[in-house]
Steps between C-alpha positions, in 0.01 A plus 500: 500500500211253477531121494257516211766677290744219581237251385486684168878469458502128585208431267665688215826310541308171503261570208746713295204686354321808636145391410544149644659639815209741546253215451685287758476790748133570413567862404500693174823533308517880556462442876783245499727732300424796725570289810837398361590861416412608854723225635785619276447860613514403865808280462658753261617222268379366164359149539341417164646531150215637293459514124196433289467186716653354813875462449601362840620639831803717540792360707374713788151362440631143527655584838182663626296206369676260736424725795137534387458122471636453850283776650185358343592148607553626858159670488337176386686306769378746765140449389540121505659513846215711636240268348675196644495658846126565476365186333787262432698469181285563191551631151684335213844338503663545159745226399699457180669173407712355223305224320724214610451587870126567484418140589645558848321832567200326660729367774524862620157642409319215677642572848482875434126487419433259791663746742331807348146410383416861411793533258503402134780420256568641154748274319698545176688188392618604154781740596863472401756501779618856433138621484426351844791693651406823324141484619608433859750789490239732345239394762264370230476165683546409867715191445655290228599137463793464265855377448751633754620831347866586450440843650274553802507880478165631623364158594515236771487128426388191690608158364216264413642195321746376236343463159617165362403333177349181372485352152135461413443234235212311346618360169696199376828698508508523878802346676471147631306462824722627783474758777683786325629635167804703401505841331682337208212256450250786520690696231453218252119493528249708296443771758231753578647780715420846630580784262859633502422838658369350826727460802400135539618426146817702543582287804453179301713634214782580741498140627492350152773737373719430805486131415584562135147404391289674237139378504272621222145536638225438245240706696551809719232656718453748785278262700600210728147362457562488125814294558295233678238509226758440229673218685161339549475445123794259514694689233716720721692497825567802723708624791280651769544622860420219740271728701245481218448130566315610813255685276454261207626177653642254249217434251429140393737385229769751596811474715698760695869415542721719723786640291850412621860541387477766631211556742439871437315736730390863457403685821142634509438784744224722635582866424361808676601865493782591740296719735489496881266400650346447157138482380269292714403273203862416421573434867204263525615306195852475640355361824312239298823411320683460828230263626509288184789269416449530126814306413396196708147498354636505147767242578238223503439441131181320391 
């Protein structure tokens, strides 16, 4: 058995297309197909359901895929460990984040890069919470920053901070000048919110529904930056994670009022694959997280 054949299987499961998988592995399609057949012959089990096109993996193939992903991840971790022993930590740290937490990512990447000047960071900040967990479990990224998952199967988590919310306003409908606003007051305003499928929006909907409130947002978007842009026009208000005030500040003409009655918090965590000792990149990021009191930094609102 060759690790190259396992790479073919992982690529095929990811691309779900023989030609694209072959291109990702830099081989011809016949070479990829032959490598998979040799792997099936050696394991004496059918891995791929074949028709006129790719039809998915067999149940046995799904089981073998998990093993293949782990073996390839261990190989990559071994290479990284050897490189770190020779020259110090180098290579690329791959991080995935939900959009609402991406404003806090720099609090970890800054100390990581300062401690490891030869390393670089590849960051995706447009992932949904379930996608972050899947990519960590499938070893497609080294670490994720997301909402605390209900199930930690296959992953380890490190708490970072509690995501709390502020009412961002800029128009004449904003509540009278005072240090906070209630969720009931927010529900009465013309709102611009994240789109319903995003975890950040689902969290807000749970709070509103639990209070018997039914806001009707006029604008929905997948971008926190877009929320700020719409509020800036003075026509809309929004509910945004307070951590984003450390990125955008509170622009002139706008106000950010902490939301109370109730004060709601959603735990944000750093997620890595549950492997011991674990890849050197993930360990280095965890060390940076342990040295950084993210919650205290974010506690001081602009």
